[in-house]
C-alpha positions as CSV (number, residue, x, y, z in Angstrom):
1,X,0.0,0.0,0.0
2,X,1.3,3.4,-0.9
3,X,0.7,6.6,1.1
4,X,-1.5,9.2,-0.4
5,X,0.4,11.4,-2.8
6,X,-0.8,14.6,-1.1
7,X,0.7,13.6,2.1
8,X,4.2,13.8,0.5
9,X,4.1,17.6,0.5
10,X,4.2,18.5,4.2
11,X,5.6,21.9,3.5
12,X,2.5,22.9,1.6
13,X,-0.1,21.3,3.7
14,X,1.1,22.5,7.1
15,X,-0.1,26.2,7.1
16,X,-3.6,25.3,5.9
17,X,-4.0,22.3,8.1
18,X,-2.8,23.3,11.4
19,X,-2.2,25.3,10.8
20,X,0.9,45.1,25.2
21,X,0.4,47.6,27.9
22,X,1.1,51.3,28.1
23,X,3.4,52.7,30.8
24,X,2.4,55.6,33.2
25,X,2.5,59.1,31.7
26,X,4.1,62.0,33.9
27,X,3.2,65.8,33.8
28,X,6.7,67.0,32.8
29,X,8.7,66.7,29.7
30,X,10.8,64.0,31.2
31,X,7.7,62.2,32.0
32,X,6.5,62.6,28.4
33,X,9.9,61.5,27.2
34,X,9.8,58.5,29.5
35,X,6.4,57.7,28.4
36,X,7.4,57.9,24.7
37,X,10.5,55.8,25.3
38,X,8.5,53.2,27.3
39,X,5.9,53.0,24.7
40,X,8.4,52.6,21.9
41,X,10.2,49.9,23.8
42,X,7.0,48.1,24.6
43,X,6.0,48.1,20.9
44,X,9.4,46.8,19.9
45,X,9.3,44.0,22.5
46,X,5.7,43.1,21.7
47,X,6.5,43.0,18.0
48,X,9.5,40.8,18.6
49,X,7.5,38.4,20.7
50,X,4.7,38.3,18.2
51,X,7.1,37.5,15.4
52,X,8.7,34.8,17.5
53,X,5.3,33.2,18.2
54,X,4.5,33.2,14.4
55,X,7.8,31.7,13.5
56,X,7.4,29.0,16.2
57,X,3.9,28.2,15.1
58,X,5.0,27.7,11.5
59,X,7.9,25.5,12.5
60,X,5.7,23.4,14.8
61,X,3.1,22.9,12.2
62,X,5.7,21.7,9.7
63,X,7.2,19.3,12.1
64,X,3.8,17.9,13.0
65,X,3.0,17.4,9.3
66,X,6.3,15.7,8.6
67,X,5.7,13.4,11.6
68,X,2.3,12.5,10.4
69,X,3.6,11.7,6.9
70,X,6.4,9.6,8.3
71,X,4.1,7.8,10.7
72,X,1.7,7.0,7.8
73,X,4.5,5.6,5.7
74,X,5.7,3.4,8.5
75,X,2.2,2.1,9.2
76,X,1.6,1.4,5.5
77,X,4.9,-0.6,5.3
78,X,4.1,-2.6,8.4
79,X,0.6,-3.4,7.0
80,X,2.2,-4.5,3.8
81,X,4.7,-6.7,5.5
82,X,2.5,-8.4,8.0
83,X,-1.2,-7.9,7.3
84,X,-2.2,-7.2,3.7
85,X,-0.6,-7.5,0.3
86,X,-1.6,-6.7,-3.3
87,X,-1.2,-9.1,-6.2
88,X,-1.9,-8.8,-10.0
89,X,-3.5,-11.7,-11.8
90,X,-1.1,-12.9,-14.5
91,X,-3.2,-15.4,-16.4
92,X,-6.7,-16.6,-17.3
93,X,-6.6,-19.7,-15.0
94,X,-9.0,-18.2,-12.5
95,X,-11.6,-16.8,-14.9
96,X,-14.3,-15.7,-14.6
97,X,-13.8,-15.1,-10.9
98,X,-10.5,-13.3,-11.6
99,X,-9.4,-11.9,-14.9
100,X,-5.9,-11.2,-16.2
101,X,-4.8,-7.8,-15.0
102,X,-7.2,-7.8,-11.9
103,X,-5.5,-6.6,-8.7
104,X,-6.6,-8.3,-5.5
105,X,-6.0,-7.6,-1.8
106,X,-4.7,-10.5,0.2
107,X,-5.1,-11.0,3.9
108,X,-1.9,-12.4,5.4
109,X,-3.6,-13.0,8.8
110,X,-6.3,-15.2,7.3
111,X,-6.1,-18.0,9.9
112,X,-6.7,-21.6,9.0
113,X,-7.2,-22.2,5.2
114,X,-10.6,-23.5,4.4
115,X,-12.2,-25.2,1.3
116,X,-13.3,-22.6,-1.2
117,X,-10.7,-20.0,-0.2
118,X,-8.9,-18.2,-3.0
119,X,-5.3,-18.2,-1.9
120,X,-2.0,-16.8,-3.0
121,X,0.9,-19.2,-2.4
122,X,4.4,-19.9,-3.4
123,X,3.9,-22.3,-6.3
124,X,5.6,-25.3,-7.6
125,X,8.2,-23.2,-9.4
126,X,8.7,-20.9,-6.4
127,X,6.5,-18.3,-8.1
128,X,3.5,-16.6,-6.6
129,X,0.4,-18.5,-7.7
130,X,-3.3,-18.0,-7.0
131,X,-5.9,-20.9,-7.0
132,X,-9.0,-22.0,-5.2
133,X,-8.7,-24.6,-2.3
134,X,-10.9,-27.6,-3.2
135,X,-9.8,-30.0,-0.4
136,X,-7.8,-29.8,2.8
137,X,-5.7,-32.2,4.8
138,X,-7.6,-35.4,5.5
139,X,-10.1,-35.0,2.6
140,X,-10.5,-37.5,-0.2
141,X,-10.9,-35.6,-3.5
142,X,-12.0,-37.4,-6.6
143,X,-13.0,-36.8,-10.2
144,X,-15.4,-37.6,-11.3
145,X,-18.8,-39.1,-10.3
146,X,-21.4,-40.4,-12.8
147,X,-22.6,-36.8,-13.5
148,X,-19.0,-35.6,-14.1
149,X,-18.8,-33.8,-10.8
150,X,-15.8,-33.5,-8.4
151,X,-16.5,-35.0,-5.0
152,X,-14.9,-34.3,-1.6
153,X,-15.4,-37.1,0.9
154,X,-18.1,-38.5,-1.4
155,X,-20.0,-35.3,-1.5
156,X,-20.5,-33.9,-5.1
157,X,-19.6,-30.2,-5.5
158,X,-21.9,-27.8,-7.2
159,X,-19.3,-25.6,-8.8
160,X,-21.5,-23.4,-11.0
161,X,-21.0,-20.3,-8.8
162,X,-17.3,-20.1,-9.7
163,X,-16.5,-22.5,-12.5
164,X,-15.9,-20.9,-15.9
165,X,-19.3,-21.1,-17.7
166,X,-17.7,-22.7,-20.8
167,X,-15.6,-25.2,-18.9
168,X,-16.1,-28.5,-17.0
169,X,-14.9,-29.7,-13.6
170,X,-12.0,-31.7,-15.0
171,X,-10.8,-33.4,-18.1
172,X,-8.4,-35.5,-16.0
173,X,-9.5,-38.3,-13.6
174,X,-7.9,-38.4,-10.2
175,X,-8.5,-39.6,-6.7
176,X,-6.3,-38.3,-3.9
177,X,-6.3,-38.5,-0.1
178,X,-4.9,-35.1,0.8
179,X,-2.1,-35.4,3.5
180,X,-2.3,-33.6,6.7
181,X,-1.1,-30.0,6.5
182,X,-1.5,-29.9,2.7
183,X,-4.1,-28.6,0.3
184,X,-5.5,-29.6,-3.1
185,X,-6.0,-26.5,-5.3
186,X,-7.5,-25.9,-8.7
187,X,-8.2,-22.9,-11.0
188,X,-11.7,-21.8,-11.8
189,X,-10.9,-22.1,-15.5
190,X,-10.0,-25.8,-15.4
191,X,-8.9,-26.3,-19.0
192,X,-6.5,-23.3,-18.7
193,X,-5.1,-24.0,-15.2
194,X,-1.9,-25.8,-14.3
195,X,-3.0,-26.7,-10.8
196,X,-2.7,-29.7,-8.5
197,X,-3.7,-32.1,-11.3
198,X,-0.7,-31.1,-13.4
199,X,1.8,-31.7,-10.5
200,X,0.8,-35.1,-9.2
201,X,4.2,-36.5,-10.1
202,X,6.0,-34.0,-8.0
203,X,6.6,-33.9,-4.3
204,X,3.3,-33.8,-2.4
205,X,1.6,-35.5,-5.4
206,X,0.0,-32.2,-6.6
207,X,-0.8,-30.8,-3.1
208,X,0.8,-27.8,-1.6
209,X,1.8,-27.2,2.0
210,X,-0.3,-24.9,4.1
211,X,3.0,-23.2,5.0
212,X,3.3,-22.1,1.4
213,X,0.1,-20.0,1.6
214,X,0.8,-16.3,1.8
215,X,-2.8,-15.3,2.4
216,X,-6.4,-15.3,1.3
217,X,-7.5,-13.0,-1.5
218,X,-10.7,-11.3,-0.2
219,X,-11.3,-8.5,-2.7
220,X,-10.7,-7.1,-6.2
221,X,-9.8,-3.5,-6.0
222,X,-8.7,-2.8,-9.6
223,X,-10.0,-2.0,-12.1
224,X,-12.8,-0.1,-10.3
225,X,-15.4,-1.5,-12.6
226,X,-14.7,-5.0,-11.3
227,X,-14.2,-4.1,-7.6
228,X,-15.9,-6.6,-5.4
229,X,-15.5,-8.8,-2.3
230,X,-14.5,-12.4,-2.9
231,X,-16.8,-14.7,-0.8
232,X,-16.5,-18.4,-0.2
233,X,-19.2,-20.3,-2.1
234,X,-21.7,-22.2,0.0
235,X,-21.0,-25.4,-1.8
236,X,-17.5,-25.4,-0.4
237,X,-18.2,-23.7,2.9
238,X,-20.3,-26.7,4.0
239,X,-19.0,-29.0,6.6
240,X,-17.5,-32.2,5.1
241,X,-16.6,-35.1,7.4
242,X,-12.9,-35.7,7.5
243,X,-10.2,-36.4,10.0
244,X,-8.6,-33.0,10.0
């Protein structure tokens, strides 16, 4: 996250944001002269004090503005490091949920990964990858049943809410018991996604470790025309019996 560009000009923003008694008069000439001298001296002193206050006020306002900007930058950096991150979608593998060029906000403090979560993780080639979690540790995931549906622990999935409308659950048959601490992930555009199915011969037999997950994508923020919150589909939010 980047600080607001206006906050980078503390010198300009500070002024707008934050931004004498008479002596006794005598009857004689000496008294008059004393009065005149006293008055003149009082004016000079008062003017000097007033100028000092103005100078001090400007300097204090500038320091406060600079402090606010620096604090904002530090907070933004800490949030980016430990709480949230931004990622750009590089391919069509998650269409139509996510399209190439979309930018998503990722929650790094997402807690336990659940079925249906769209997660960013360090992929099979040590690259940032984004897929949907279909099964978690202890689940048995299989393709396909008599109706061509993927099942998790024998329960068929209704994937219409997120599956690409011109695609199908899977062209490859598989059956996998997901090891503890690992996840089975797939793209929403199955025929265009190199996901768990394409990496079954590698370590983990296609699954990824929960430790590889950077966070859960919870919103599209760019382009504005596609801005939306990414919710977990009910079909995958249901409770499936497993040994997790």
